[in-house]
C-alpha positions as CSV (number, residue, x, y, z in Angstrom):
1,M,0.0,0.0,0.0
2,E,1.3,3.5,-0.8
3,V,1.0,6.2,1.8
4,K,1.7,9.9,1.4
5,F,2.9,12.2,4.3
6,K,3.6,15.9,4.7
7,I,6.8,16.5,6.7
8,D,7.5,20.0,8.1
9,G,10.9,21.0,9.3
10,M,13.2,19.5,6.6
11,K,15.4,22.4,5.6
12,C,18.5,20.8,4.0
13,E,19.9,17.6,2.4
14,G,21.1,16.6,5.9
15,C,17.5,16.6,7.1
16,K,16.4,14.6,4.1
17,R,19.1,12.0,4.8
18,R,18.1,11.7,8.5
19,V,14.5,10.9,7.3
20,E,15.8,8.4,4.7
21,N,18.1,6.7,7.3
22,C,15.2,6.4,9.7
23,L,12.9,4.9,7.1
24,S,15.6,2.4,6.1
25,T,15.4,0.9,9.7
26,I,11.6,0.3,9.7
27,K,10.8,-3.3,8.8
28,G,7.9,-3.5,6.3
29,V,8.8,-0.3,4.5
30,E,9.4,-1.6,1.0
31,S,10.3,1.7,-0.7
32,Y,10.2,5.5,-0.2
33,Q,10.7,8.8,-1.9
34,V,11.5,11.9,0.2
35,S,11.1,15.3,-1.5
36,L,12.9,18.1,0.3
37,E,11.5,20.7,-2.0
38,E,7.8,19.7,-1.4
39,G,8.3,18.4,2.1
40,M,6.6,15.2,1.2
41,L,7.2,11.5,1.7
42,L,5.7,8.7,-0.4
43,A,6.2,5.3,1.2
44,K,5.2,1.8,0.1
45,V,4.5,-0.3,3.2
46,K,3.4,-3.9,3.7
47,K,0.9,-3.2,6.5
48,E,-1.0,-0.4,8.2
49,K,1.0,-0.7,11.3
50,Q,4.1,0.7,9.5
51,V,2.2,3.9,9.0
52,S,2.1,4.7,12.7
53,E,5.7,3.5,13.1
54,I,6.8,5.9,10.4
55,M,4.9,8.8,12.0
56,S,6.3,8.0,15.4
57,K,10.0,7.6,14.3
58,I,9.9,10.7,12.1
59,S,8.3,12.7,14.9
60,A,11.2,11.6,17.2
61,L,13.6,13.3,14.8
62,D,11.8,16.6,15.7
63,F,9.9,16.9,12.4
64,L,6.2,17.4,12.1
65,I,4.6,14.7,10.1
66,Q,1.0,14.1,9.0
67,K,-0.6,11.6,6.7
68,V,-2.1,13.0,3.6
69,E,-5.3,11.4,2.3
């Protein structure tokens, strides 16, 4: 399933890499694209539970994240 998120607070390539590194550690995240310019994340996940894990872990990096319907 593909899920889209808005991430506020990414200001540079370093921020983008932090998000990507975090996503790479979440089991069940099959692929992802992080757009620094748009402040968006598109992730392909196996199950709904990965959505809450993504939100929790990205929030722990001090970014504001919300799911976009």
